[in-house]
C-alpha positions, 0 to 999 in steps of 0.5 A: 368278369370283375375281380372278387371283393374277397380272396379265398386263398391264403397269403397276402391279399392283393389290392381290390380293383374297383373296375372289371377286367373286361370293359363294358364298352360295346362296339357300335357295329357287330364284329365278325369273328373268323372261326378257325377249325383245322381239318384235313381235306378228307374231313372237309369233304366228308362234311360236305355230305356229297353222297347225301345231297338230293338228286338234281331236278332232272332225276334221271341223271347223276348229280354233276360236280365240276372240279377245276383249278386256275391261276388268279388271272384265269389260266387253267393250265401252264405249259399245257398242263394243270399240274403246275397250278396245283399245290398240296392243299389242292391235291389233297382236296382233289383226291378227297373229292374222288373218294366221295363220288360214284364216278369220275369223268374227264375228256379224252384230251385231259386223260391223255395229257394229264396221264390219268392212272387208277382213280383211287390208287391207295388200297386203304382209301379204297377200303374207306369207301367200302366202309361208307357204303360206296363201291371200292373205286369210282367208275372212270368215265372218258368222254371221247368224240373220236375214240382218240385214245392212242398213246400210253394212258396208265388208266387203260393199262390198269387191269383193275380199272373199270372204264366207261367211254361216252362217245357218239362213235360206233367204233371201239378200241382195238382188241388188246389196246387196254387191260382195263375193263371197258364199257361204252355209252353211245349217244349221238345227236347230229353227229355229236355226243348227246351229253344229257342222254349219255348221263341218263344212261350212266345213271340207269346202267351203272347206278351213278348218282354223283359224278365228278367232272375234272375237265377239260375246259371244252367239256365243262362248257358243254355240260354247263351249256346243256344245264347239266352241272349242279356244283363247281369246286374252283381252286384259285392258285396264288399265281399270275401267268399273264400272256396275250391271246392276240400274240399267241400267249396261252389263254385256256380258261376253265371254260372254252368255246362260245360264250354262255348266253346268258352267263350262268349264275353261281351261289357261293357255298363255302370258302377255304384258304391254305397258303394263300390259295383259295378253294371255292365251292359254288352251287350252279344256278340252273340254266334252261337245258338244251341237251347240248353236245 
């Protein structure tokens, strides 16, 4: 913008400069500008439109999203738990993702160690789901091979909770062991849980279209190996944990078990940053499904 040759305000006239305020010079290479738009975790997740995404190619199962946190050097837990890796932003996104899905699933060990409670404990947030046309609370799903759910698990002690246990076992929890409403999906193949069949039944019986899986690492690897995952949300905590597996150091990562062969490709969809933590959203390139356990 150049200064005008004449002024339209009264008073002494400033000198007219022959040049412009902004140089006409243009960089030889295009510049990339970072667009900073502050937003809450709820607003960010709402913008993802998870409840409006198309069904996966295998339309008889829910759309499956993994949500995990790890250190920068790959640790999924510290001291056996994921909580020490999680900062305020990761926790906000964790709860915001729960608000956007039909069901939340975790392995029995994760439910027990992390002491799972009610999926959406805040009444106002439950009402926000109802206003968006969702059930008041996501269905809580526990994957358990042996129904090893002994000990105090707040989720099972919650009378308002509705829990579905996915298991290959024909057994049930002992009478009086849970105050929550319990249903079972029993899907076995070669003595193991048939995840593909279990997820198909989860959609058919309970009308689950979007399923958020929160681990643990063995369940994540089994889902990926069976070609049952559509997206990955990965929080990278700005921490280095170290440890050498050969000397007994902790080495649990977001995937555990045999190597995936071939490795599964990811496509980056978005990146968020807060206080040196990164929050990555990937789509998962479909792998040949084997319906694995």
